[in-house]
PDBQT receptor file of N, H, CA, C and O in Angstrom, charges set to zero:
ATOM      1  N   UNK A   1     155.756  63.047  99.286  1.00  0.00    +0.000 N 
ATOM      2  CA  UNK A   1     156.816  63.196 100.189  1.00  0.00    +0.000 C 
ATOM      3  C   UNK A   1     158.146  63.494  99.535  1.00  0.00    +0.000 C 
ATOM      4  O   UNK A   1     158.568  62.816  98.599  1.00  0.00    +0.000 OA
ATOM      5  N   UNK A   2     158.837  64.585 100.079  1.00  0.00    +0.000 N 
ATOM      6  H   UNK A   2     158.494  65.136 100.840  1.00  0.00    +0.000 HD
ATOM      7  CA  UNK A   2     160.007  64.771  99.356  1.00  0.00    +0.000 C 
ATOM      8  C   UNK A   2     160.982  65.041 100.546  1.00  0.00    +0.000 C 
ATOM      9  O   UNK A   2     160.498  65.363 101.631  1.00  0.00    +0.000 OA
ATOM     10  N   UNK A   3     162.421  64.919 100.382  1.00  0.00    +0.000 N 
ATOM     11  H   UNK A   3     162.814  64.658  99.500  1.00  0.00    +0.000 HD
ATOM     12  CA  UNK A   3     163.356  64.946 101.260  1.00  0.00    +0.000 C 
ATOM     13  C   UNK A   3     164.264  66.215 100.866  1.00  0.00    +0.000 C 
ATOM     14  O   UNK A   3     164.690  66.281  99.712  1.00  0.00    +0.000 OA
ATOM     15  N   UNK A   4     164.539  67.120 101.700  1.00  0.00    +0.000 N 
ATOM     16  H   UNK A   4     164.193  67.067 102.637  1.00  0.00    +0.000 HD
ATOM     17  CA  UNK A   4     165.376  68.300 101.436  1.00  0.00    +0.000 C 
ATOM     18  C   UNK A   4     166.632  68.228 102.400  1.00  0.00    +0.000 C 
ATOM     19  O   UNK A   4     166.590  67.621 103.470  1.00  0.00    +0.000 OA
ATOM     20  N   UNK A   5     167.721  68.878 101.950  1.00  0.00    +0.000 N 
ATOM     21  H   UNK A   5     167.755  69.372 101.081  1.00  0.00    +0.000 HD
ATOM     22  CA  UNK A   5     168.829  68.898 102.749  1.00  0.00    +0.000 C 
ATOM     23  C   UNK A   5     169.377  70.194 102.812  1.00  0.00    +0.000 C 
ATOM     24  O   UNK A   5     169.275  70.876 101.793  1.00  0.00    +0.000 OA
ATOM     25  N   UNK A   6     169.982  70.712 103.874  1.00  0.00    +0.000 N 
ATOM     26  H   UNK A   6     170.066  70.158 104.702  1.00  0.00    +0.000 HD
ATOM     27  CA  UNK A   6     170.472  72.051 104.098  1.00  0.00    +0.000 C 
ATOM     28  C   UNK A   6     172.111  71.865 103.884  1.00  0.00    +0.000 C 
ATOM     29  O   UNK A   6     172.631  70.767 103.690  1.00  0.00    +0.000 OA
ATOM     30  N   UNK A   7     172.794  73.046 103.946  1.00  0.00    +0.000 N 
ATOM     31  H   UNK A   7     172.372  73.939 104.103  1.00  0.00    +0.000 HD
ATOM     32  CA  UNK A   7     174.174  72.947 103.721  1.00  0.00    +0.000 C 
ATOM     33  C   UNK A   7     174.974  72.135 104.792  1.00  0.00    +0.000 C 
ATOM     34  O   UNK A   7     176.082  71.661 104.538  1.00  0.00    +0.000 OA
ATOM     35  N   UNK A   8     174.388  72.006 105.940  1.00  0.00    +0.000 N 
ATOM     36  H   UNK A   8     173.489  72.391 106.146  1.00  0.00    +0.000 HD
ATOM     37  CA  UNK A   8     175.057  71.290 107.108  1.00  0.00    +0.000 C 
ATOM     38  C   UNK A   8     174.797  69.791 106.867  1.00  0.00    +0.000 C 
ATOM     39  O   UNK A   8     175.442  68.980 107.532  1.00  0.00    +0.000 OA
ATOM     40  N   UNK A   9     173.969  69.401 106.033  1.00  0.00    +0.000 N 
ATOM     41  H   UNK A   9     173.445  70.060 105.493  1.00  0.00    +0.000 HD
ATOM     42  CA  UNK A   9     173.421  67.948 105.840  1.00  0.00    +0.000 C 
ATOM     43  C   UNK A   9     172.377  67.467 106.548  1.00  0.00    +0.000 C 
ATOM     44  O   UNK A   9     172.036  66.285 106.511  1.00  0.00    +0.000 OA
ATOM     45  N   UNK A  10     171.730  68.485 107.330  1.00  0.00    +0.000 N 
ATOM     46  H   UNK A  10     172.007  69.445 107.360  1.00  0.00    +0.000 HD
ATOM     47  CA  UNK A  10     170.462  68.256 108.003  1.00  0.00    +0.000 C 
ATOM     48  C   UNK A  10     169.374  67.907 107.020  1.00  0.00    +0.000 C 
ATOM     49  O   UNK A  10     169.304  68.595 106.002  1.00  0.00    +0.000 OA
ATOM     50  N   UNK A  11     168.571  66.984 107.186  1.00  0.00    +0.000 N 
ATOM     51  H   UNK A  11     168.628  66.425 108.013  1.00  0.00    +0.000 HD
ATOM     52  CA  UNK A  11     167.571  66.749 106.279  1.00  0.00    +0.000 C 
ATOM     53  C   UNK A  11     166.098  66.973 106.836  1.00  0.00    +0.000 C 
ATOM     54  O   UNK A  11     165.774  66.827 108.015  1.00  0.00    +0.000 OA
ATOM     55  N   UNK A  12     165.253  67.354 105.788  1.00  0.00    +0.000 N 
ATOM     56  H   UNK A  12     165.516  67.473 104.831  1.00  0.00    +0.000 HD
ATOM     57  CA  UNK A  12     163.842  67.661 106.322  1.00  0.00    +0.000 C 
ATOM     58  C   UNK A  12     162.843  66.983 105.309  1.00  0.00    +0.000 C 
ATOM     59  O   UNK A  12     162.977  66.984 104.085  1.00  0.00    +0.000 OA
ATOM     60  N   UNK A  13     161.837  66.413 106.013  1.00  0.00    +0.000 N 
ATOM     61  H   UNK A  13     161.729  66.412 107.007  1.00  0.00    +0.000 HD
ATOM     62  CA  UNK A  13     160.810  65.706 105.136  1.00  0.00    +0.000 C 
ATOM     63  C   UNK A  13     159.562  66.605 104.995  1.00  0.00    +0.000 C 
ATOM     64  O   UNK A  13     158.911  67.008 105.958  1.00  0.00    +0.000 OA
ATOM     65  N   UNK A  14     159.310  66.861 103.788  1.00  0.00    +0.000 N 
ATOM     66  H   UNK A  14     159.840  66.533 103.005  1.00  0.00    +0.000 HD
ATOM     67  CA  UNK A  14     158.327  67.809 103.494  1.00  0.00    +0.000 C 
ATOM     68  C   UNK A  14     157.176  67.164 102.643  1.00  0.00    +0.000 C 
ATOM     69  O   UNK A  14     157.367  66.602 101.564  1.00  0.00    +0.000 OA
ATOM     70  N   UNK A  15     156.014  67.305 103.231  1.00  0.00    +0.000 N 
ATOM     71  H   UNK A  15     155.859  67.762 104.107  1.00  0.00    +0.000 HD
ATOM     72  CA  UNK A  15     154.862  66.564 102.377  1.00  0.00    +0.000 C 
ATOM     73  C   UNK A  15     153.525  67.334 102.720  1.00  0.00    +0.000 C 
ATOM     74  O   UNK A  15     153.370  67.962 103.767  1.00  0.00    +0.000 OA
ATOM     75  N   UNK A  16     152.643  67.224 101.793  1.00  0.00    +0.000 N 
ATOM     76  H   UNK A  16     152.768  66.714 100.943  1.00  0.00    +0.000 HD
ATOM     77  CA  UNK A  16     151.283  67.790 101.844  1.00  0.00    +0.000 C 
ATOM     78  C   UNK A  16     150.522  66.955 102.731  1.00  0.00    +0.000 C 
ATOM     79  O   UNK A  16     150.287  65.786 102.425  1.00  0.00    +0.000 OA
ATOM     80  N   UNK A  17     150.079  67.511 103.909  1.00  0.00    +0.000 N 
ATOM     81  H   UNK A  17     150.270  68.461 104.158  1.00  0.00    +0.000 HD
ATOM     82  CA  UNK A  17     149.389  66.783 104.945  1.00  0.00    +0.000 C 
ATOM     83  C   UNK A  17     147.712  66.669 104.613  1.00  0.00    +0.000 C 
ATOM     84  O   UNK A  17     147.005  65.686 104.834  1.00  0.00    +0.000 OA
ATOM     85  N   UNK A  18     147.306  67.940 104.031  1.00  0.00    +0.000 N 
ATOM     86  H   UNK A  18     147.881  68.738 103.852  1.00  0.00    +0.000 HD
ATOM     87  CA  UNK A  18     145.919  67.941 103.678  1.00  0.00    +0.000 C 
ATOM     88  C   UNK A  18     145.834  68.913 102.355  1.00  0.00    +0.000 C 
ATOM     89  O   UNK A  18     146.172  70.096 102.362  1.00  0.00    +0.000 OA
ATOM     90  N   UNK A  19     145.353  68.243 101.288  1.00  0.00    +0.000 N 
ATOM     91  H   UNK A  19     145.079  67.282 101.282  1.00  0.00    +0.000 HD
ATOM     92  CA  UNK A  19     145.447  68.995 100.068  1.00  0.00    +0.000 C 
ATOM     93  C   UNK A  19     144.175  69.971  99.889  1.00  0.00    +0.000 C 
ATOM     94  O   UNK A  19     144.228  70.978  99.182  1.00  0.00    +0.000 OA
ATOM     95  N   UNK A  20     143.014  69.564 100.610  1.00  0.00    +0.000 N 
ATOM     96  H   UNK A  20     142.971  68.746 101.184  1.00  0.00    +0.000 HD
ATOM     97  CA  UNK A  20     142.031  70.472 100.638  1.00  0.00    +0.000 C 
ATOM     98  C   UNK A  20     142.206  71.743 101.236  1.00  0.00    +0.000 C 
ATOM     99  O   UNK A  20     141.787  72.801 100.766  1.00  0.00    +0.000 OA
ATOM    100  N   UNK A  21     142.886  71.594 102.369  1.00  0.00    +0.000 N 
ATOM    101  H   UNK A  21     143.227  70.735 102.751  1.00  0.00    +0.000 HD
ATOM    102  CA  UNK A  21     143.072  72.844 103.229  1.00  0.00    +0.000 C 
ATOM    103  C   UNK A  21     144.458  73.400 103.070  1.00  0.00    +0.000 C 
ATOM    104  O   UNK A  21     144.865  74.333 103.762  1.00  0.00    +0.000 OA
ATOM    105  N   UNK A  22     145.228  72.763 102.074  1.00  0.00    +0.000 N 
ATOM    106  H   UNK A  22     144.898  72.005 101.512  1.00  0.00    +0.000 HD
ATOM    107  CA  UNK A  22     146.673  73.142 101.626  1.00  0.00    +0.000 C 
ATOM    108  C   UNK A  22     147.600  73.270 103.043  1.00  0.00    +0.000 C 
ATOM    109  O   UNK A  22     148.307  74.253 103.264  1.00  0.00    +0.000 OA
ATOM    110  N   UNK A  23     147.493  72.245 103.862  1.00  0.00    +0.000 N 
ATOM    111  H   UNK A  23     146.919  71.446 103.682  1.00  0.00    +0.000 HD
ATOM    112  CA  UNK A  23     148.314  72.113 104.972  1.00  0.00    +0.000 C 
ATOM    113  C   UNK A  23     149.476  71.327 104.630  1.00  0.00    +0.000 C 
ATOM    114  O   UNK A  23     149.315  70.276 104.011  1.00  0.00    +0.000 OA
ATOM    115  N   UNK A  24     150.722  71.751 104.992  1.00  0.00    +0.000 N 
ATOM    116  H   UNK A  24     150.853  72.605 105.495  1.00  0.00    +0.000 HD
ATOM    117  CA  UNK A  24     151.957  71.133 104.586  1.00  0.00    +0.000 C 
ATOM    118  C   UNK A  24     152.748  70.992 105.978  1.00  0.00    +0.000 C 
ATOM    119  O   UNK A  24     152.667  71.878 106.830  1.00  0.00    +0.000 OA
ATOM    120  N   UNK A  25     153.520  69.828 106.165  1.00  0.00    +0.000 N 
ATOM    121  H   UNK A  25     153.586  69.108 105.473  1.00  0.00    +0.000 HD
ATOM    122  CA  UNK A  25     154.315  69.572 107.198  1.00  0.00    +0.000 C 
ATOM    123  C   UNK A  25     155.719  69.574 106.754  1.00  0.00    +0.000 C 
ATOM    124  O   UNK A  25     155.977  69.084 105.655  1.00  0.00    +0.000 OA
ATOM    125  N   UNK A  26     156.644  70.065 107.478  1.00  0.00    +0.000 N 
ATOM    126  H   UNK A  26     156.434  70.464 108.371  1.00  0.00    +0.000 HD
ATOM    127  CA  UNK A  26     157.975  70.072 107.249  1.00  0.00    +0.000 C 
ATOM    128  C   UNK A  26     158.580  69.462 108.702  1.00  0.00    +0.000 C 
ATOM    129  O   UNK A  26     158.398  70.019 109.784  1.00  0.00    +0.000 OA
ATOM    130  N   UNK A  27     159.244  68.361 108.538  1.00  0.00    +0.000 N 
ATOM    131  H   UNK A  27     159.392  67.909 107.658  1.00  0.00    +0.000 HD
ATOM    132  CA  UNK A  27     159.769  67.495 109.767  1.00  0.00    +0.000 C 
ATOM    133  C   UNK A  27     161.284  67.431 109.648  1.00  0.00    +0.000 C 
ATOM    134  O   UNK A  27     161.830  66.899 108.681  1.00  0.00    +0.000 OA
ATOM    135  N   UNK A  28     161.985  68.017 110.711  1.00  0.00    +0.000 N 
ATOM    136  H   UNK A  28     161.542  68.449 111.496  1.00  0.00    +0.000 HD
ATOM    137  CA  UNK A  28     163.266  67.740 110.849  1.00  0.00    +0.000 C 
ATOM    138  C   UNK A  28     163.660  66.447 111.271  1.00  0.00    +0.000 C 
ATOM    139  O   UNK A  28     163.361  66.027 112.389  1.00  0.00    +0.000 OA
ATOM    140  N   UNK A  29     164.393  65.704 110.348  1.00  0.00    +0.000 N 
ATOM    141  H   UNK A  29     164.635  66.045 109.440  1.00  0.00    +0.000 HD
ATOM    142  CA  UNK A  29     164.570  64.330 110.576  1.00  0.00    +0.000 C 
ATOM    143  C   UNK A  29     165.464  64.169 111.796  1.00  0.00    +0.000 C 
ATOM    144  O   UNK A  29     165.318  63.113 112.412  1.00  0.00    +0.000 OA
ATOM    145  N   UNK A  30     166.358  65.029 112.246  1.00  0.00    +0.000 N 
ATOM    146  H   UNK A  30     166.476  65.887 111.745  1.00  0.00    +0.000 HD
ATOM    147  CA  UNK A  30     167.310  64.905 113.418  1.00  0.00    +0.000 C 
ATOM    148  C   UNK A  30     166.490  65.059 114.707  1.00  0.00    +0.000 C 
ATOM    149  O   UNK A  30     166.479  64.151 115.539  1.00  0.00    +0.000 OA
ATOM    150  N   UNK A  31     165.807  66.194 114.880  1.00  0.00    +0.000 N 
ATOM    151  H   UNK A  31     165.816  66.931 114.205  1.00  0.00    +0.000 HD
ATOM    152  CA  UNK A  31     165.086  66.473 116.160  1.00  0.00    +0.000 C 
ATOM    153  C   UNK A  31     163.778  66.020 116.123  1.00  0.00    +0.000 C 
ATOM    154  O   UNK A  31     163.225  65.801 117.201  1.00  0.00    +0.000 OA
ATOM    155  N   UNK A  32     163.135  65.825 115.011  1.00  0.00    +0.000 N 
ATOM    156  H   UNK A  32     163.585  66.003 114.136  1.00  0.00    +0.000 HD
ATOM    157  CA  UNK A  32     161.766  65.280 115.017  1.00  0.00    +0.000 C 
ATOM    158  C   UNK A  32     160.806  66.540 114.967  1.00  0.00    +0.000 C 
ATOM    159  O   UNK A  32     159.617  66.304 114.755  1.00  0.00    +0.000 OA
ATOM    160  N   UNK A  33     161.179  67.776 115.131  1.00  0.00    +0.000 N 
ATOM    161  H   UNK A  33     162.146  67.968 115.303  1.00  0.00    +0.000 HD
ATOM    162  CA  UNK A  33     160.409  68.939 115.079  1.00  0.00    +0.000 C 
ATOM    163  C   UNK A  33     159.571  69.066 113.809  1.00  0.00    +0.000 C 
ATOM    164  O   UNK A  33     160.074  68.820 112.713  1.00  0.00    +0.000 OA
ATOM    165  N   UNK A  34     158.330  69.437 113.938  1.00  0.00    +0.000 N 
ATOM    166  H   UNK A  34     157.921  69.637 114.828  1.00  0.00    +0.000 HD
ATOM    167  CA  UNK A  34     157.462  69.513 112.753  1.00  0.00    +0.000 C 
ATOM    168  C   UNK A  34     157.112  71.058 112.774  1.00  0.00    +0.000 C 
ATOM    169  O   UNK A  34     156.750  71.664 113.783  1.00  0.00    +0.000 OA
ATOM    170  N   UNK A  35     157.270  71.593 111.544  1.00  0.00    +0.000 N 
ATOM    171  H   UNK A  35     157.565  71.101 110.725  1.00  0.00    +0.000 HD
ATOM    172  CA  UNK A  35     156.603  72.882 111.156  1.00  0.00    +0.000 C 
ATOM    173  C   UNK A  35     155.241  72.749 110.396  1.00  0.00    +0.000 C 
ATOM    174  O   UNK A  35     155.199  71.949 109.461  1.00  0.00    +0.000 OA
ATOM    175  N   UNK A  36     154.354  73.322 110.655  1.00  0.00    +0.000 N 
ATOM    176  H   UNK A  36     154.388  73.972 111.414  1.00  0.00    +0.000 HD
ATOM    177  CA  UNK A  36     152.997  73.165 109.980  1.00  0.00    +0.000 C 
ATOM    178  C   UNK A  36     152.697  74.542 109.265  1.00  0.00    +0.000 C 
ATOM    179  O   UNK A  36     152.783  75.565 109.943  1.00  0.00    +0.000 OA
ATOM    180  N   UNK A  37     152.369  74.617 108.009  1.00  0.00    +0.000 N 
ATOM    181  H   UNK A  37     152.298  73.786 107.458  1.00  0.00    +0.000 HD
ATOM    182  CA  UNK A  37     152.037  75.641 107.304  1.00  0.00    +0.000 C 
ATOM    183  C   UNK A  37     151.641  75.554 105.979  1.00  0.00    +0.000 C 
ATOM    184  O   UNK A  37     151.715  74.471 105.398  1.00  0.00    +0.000 OA
ATOM    185  N   UNK A  38     151.147  76.752 105.310  1.00  0.00    +0.000 N 
ATOM    186  H   UNK A  38     151.087  77.631 105.782  1.00  0.00    +0.000 HD
ATOM    187  CA  UNK A  38     150.581  76.496 103.943  1.00  0.00    +0.000 C 
ATOM    188  C   UNK A  38     151.746  76.417 103.050  1.00  0.00    +0.000 C 
ATOM    189  O   UNK A  38     152.884  76.544 103.503  1.00  0.00    +0.000 OA
ATOM    190  N   UNK A  39     151.481  76.183 101.617  1.00  0.00    +0.000 N 
ATOM    191  H   UNK A  39     150.557  76.080 101.250  1.00  0.00    +0.000 HD
ATOM    192  CA  UNK A  39     152.568  76.077 100.700  1.00  0.00    +0.000 C 
ATOM    193  C   UNK A  39     153.474  77.201 100.578  1.00  0.00    +0.000 C 
ATOM    194  O   UNK A  39     154.662  76.974 100.347  1.00  0.00    +0.000 OA
ATOM    195  N   UNK A  40     153.022  78.471 100.714  1.00  0.00    +0.000 N 
ATOM    196  H   UNK A  40     152.057  78.656 100.902  1.00  0.00    +0.000 HD
ATOM    197  CA  UNK A  40     153.835  79.563 100.620  1.00  0.00    +0.000 C 
ATOM    198  C   UNK A  40     154.740  79.778 101.823  1.00  0.00    +0.000 C 
ATOM    199  O   UNK A  40     155.829  80.333 101.673  1.00  0.00    +0.000 OA
ATOM    200  N   UNK A  41     154.302  79.335 103.071  1.00  0.00    +0.000 N 
ATOM    201  H   UNK A  41     153.418  78.885 103.193  1.00  0.00    +0.000 HD
ATOM    202  CA  UNK A  41     155.079  79.342 104.260  1.00  0.00    +0.000 C 
ATOM    203  C   UNK A  41     156.383  78.244 104.109  1.00  0.00    +0.000 C 
ATOM    204  O   UNK A  41     157.540  78.477 104.459  1.00  0.00    +0.000 OA
ATOM    205  N   UNK A  42     155.883  77.007 103.503  1.00  0.00    +0.000 N 
ATOM    206  H   UNK A  42     154.943  76.817 103.219  1.00  0.00    +0.000 HD
ATOM    207  CA  UNK A  42     156.861  76.079 103.247  1.00  0.00    +0.000 C 
ATOM    208  C   UNK A  42     157.901  76.466 102.302  1.00  0.00    +0.000 C 
ATOM    209  O   UNK A  42     159.082  76.177 102.498  1.00  0.00    +0.000 OA
ATOM    210  N   UNK A  43     157.452  77.180 101.176  1.00  0.00    +0.000 N 
ATOM    211  H   UNK A  43     156.493  77.414 101.017  1.00  0.00    +0.000 HD
ATOM    212  CA  UNK A  43     158.236  77.681 100.117  1.00  0.00    +0.000 C 
ATOM    213  C   UNK A  43     159.299  78.666 100.766  1.00  0.00    +0.000 C 
ATOM    214  O   UNK A  43     160.469  78.647 100.385  1.00  0.00    +0.000 OA
ATOM    215  N   UNK A  44     158.924  79.395 101.605  1.00  0.00    +0.000 N 
ATOM    216  H   UNK A  44     157.973  79.411 101.914  1.00  0.00    +0.000 HD
ATOM    217  CA  UNK A  44     159.695  80.475 102.201  1.00  0.00    +0.000 C 
ATOM    218  C   UNK A  44     160.654  79.782 103.132  1.00  0.00    +0.000 C 
ATOM    219  O   UNK A  44     161.787  80.259 103.203  1.00  0.00    +0.000 OA
ATOM    220  N   UNK A  45     160.361  78.727 103.853  1.00  0.00    +0.000 N 
ATOM    221  H   UNK A  45     159.441  78.339 103.795  1.00  0.00    +0.000 HD
ATOM    222  CA  UNK A  45     161.244  77.975 104.826  1.00  0.00    +0.000 C 
ATOM    223  C   UNK A  45     162.386  77.270 103.981  1.00  0.00    +0.000 C 
ATOM    224  O   UNK A  45     163.537  77.160 104.403  1.00  0.00    +0.000 OA
ATOM    225  N   UNK A  46     161.975  76.820 102.799  1.00  0.00    +0.000 N 
ATOM    226  H   UNK A  46     161.039  76.909 102.457  1.00  0.00    +0.000 HD
ATOM    227  CA  UNK A  46     162.938  76.016 101.789  1.00  0.00    +0.000 C 
ATOM    228  C   UNK A  46     164.016  77.101 101.445  1.00  0.00    +0.000 C 
ATOM    229  O   UNK A  46     165.225  76.934 101.604  1.00  0.00    +0.000 OA
ATOM    230  N   UNK A  47     163.326  78.418 100.872  1.00  0.00    +0.000 N 
ATOM    231  H   UNK A  47     162.343  78.553 100.742  1.00  0.00    +0.000 HD
ATOM    232  CA  UNK A  47     164.297  79.439 100.524  1.00  0.00    +0.000 C 
ATOM    233  C   UNK A  47     165.168  80.017 101.695  1.00  0.00    +0.000 C 
ATOM    234  O   UNK A  47     166.374  80.145 101.486  1.00  0.00    +0.000 OA
ATOM    235  N   UNK A  48     164.662  80.364 102.873  1.00  0.00    +0.000 N 
ATOM    236  H   UNK A  48     163.682  80.260 103.043  1.00  0.00    +0.000 HD
ATOM    237  CA  UNK A  48     165.456  80.779 103.941  1.00  0.00    +0.000 C 
ATOM    238  C   UNK A  48     166.448  79.862 104.468  1.00  0.00    +0.000 C 
ATOM    239  O   UNK A  48     167.497  80.363 104.873  1.00  0.00    +0.000 OA
ATOM    240  N   UNK A  49     166.295  78.580 104.536  1.00  0.00    +0.000 N 
ATOM    241  H   UNK A  49     165.442  78.173 104.208  1.00  0.00    +0.000 HD
ATOM    242  CA  UNK A  49     167.063  77.495 104.887  1.00  0.00    +0.000 C 
ATOM    243  C   UNK A  49     168.194  77.107 103.696  1.00  0.00    +0.000 C 
ATOM    244  O   UNK A  49     169.215  76.467 103.947  1.00  0.00    +0.000 OA
ATOM    245  N   UNK A  50     167.851  77.584 102.417  1.00  0.00    +0.000 N 
ATOM    246  H   UNK A  50     167.021  78.104 102.213  1.00  0.00    +0.000 HD
ATOM    247  CA  UNK A  50     168.589  77.199 101.435  1.00  0.00    +0.000 C 
ATOM    248  C   UNK A  50     168.822  75.620 101.079  1.00  0.00    +0.000 C 
ATOM    249  O   UNK A  50     169.838  75.048 100.684  1.00  0.00    +0.000 OA
ATOM    250  N   UNK A  51     167.377  75.073 101.390  1.00  0.00    +0.000 N 
ATOM    251  H   UNK A  51     166.552  75.538 101.711  1.00  0.00    +0.000 HD
ATOM    252  CA  UNK A  51     167.363  73.653 101.172  1.00  0.00    +0.000 C 
ATOM    253  C   UNK A  51     167.375  73.222  99.628  1.00  0.00    +0.000 C 
ATOM    254  O   UNK A  51     166.892  73.964  98.772  1.00  0.00    +0.000 OA
ATOM    255  N   UNK A  52     167.974  71.938  99.306  1.00  0.00    +0.000 N 
ATOM    256  H   UNK A  52     168.366  71.336 100.001  1.00  0.00    +0.000 HD
ATOM    257  CA  UNK A  52     167.831  71.426  98.131  1.00  0.00    +0.000 C 
ATOM    258  C   UNK A  52     167.285  70.031  98.345  1.00  0.00    +0.000 C 
ATOM    259  O   UNK A  52     167.438  69.360  99.366  1.00  0.00    +0.000 OA
ATOM    260  N   UNK A  53     166.554  69.640  97.123  1.00  0.00    +0.000 N 
ATOM    261  H   UNK A  53     166.430  70.185  96.294  1.00  0.00    +0.000 HD
ATOM    262  CA  UNK A  53     165.822  68.414  97.249  1.00  0.00    +0.000 C 
ATOM    263  C   UNK A  53     166.892  67.405  96.962  1.00  0.00    +0.000 C 
ATOM    264  O   UNK A  53     167.785  67.548  96.126  1.00  0.00    +0.000 OA
ATOM    265  N   UNK A  54     166.693  66.285  97.807  1.00  0.00    +0.000 N 
ATOM    266  H   UNK A  54     165.968  66.169  98.486  1.00  0.00    +0.000 HD
ATOM    267  CA  UNK A  54     167.530  64.992  97.736  1.00  0.00    +0.000 C 
ATOM    268  C   UNK A  54     166.789  64.063  96.724  1.00  0.00    +0.000 C 
ATOM    269  O   UNK A  54     165.615  63.728  96.885  1.00  0.00    +0.000 OA
ATOM    270  N   UNK A  55     167.530  63.688  95.708  1.00  0.00    +0.000 N 
ATOM    271  H   UNK A  55     168.483  63.960  95.577  1.00  0.00    +0.000 HD
ATOM    272  CA  UNK A  55     166.960  62.798  94.711  1.00  0.00    +0.000 C 
ATOM    273  C   UNK A  55     167.571  61.506  95.102  1.00  0.00    +0.000 C 
ATOM    274  O   UNK A  55     168.774  61.406  95.344  1.00  0.00    +0.000 OA
ATOM    275  N   UNK A  56     166.755  60.536  95.163  1.00  0.00    +0.000 N 
ATOM    276  H   UNK A  56     165.778  60.617  94.967  1.00  0.00    +0.000 HD
ATOM    277  CA  UNK A  56     167.208  59.150  95.441  1.00  0.00    +0.000 C 
ATOM    278  C   UNK A  56     167.160  58.203  94.353  1.00  0.00    +0.000 C 
ATOM    279  O   UNK A  56     167.524  57.040  94.530  1.00  0.00    +0.000 OA
TER     280      UNK A  56
């Protein structure tokens, strides 16, 4: 599980839900909305939103 943040400070939790089927979840920490997709869709989402990984 990794946490990403956009320019406005909104955070998203991104993790691989099912490695066999390559299903990934992106959850908006503020609204709780979840986007489900494959790795390519998730990578595109990260690029489109300009997200950066939060290192703890």
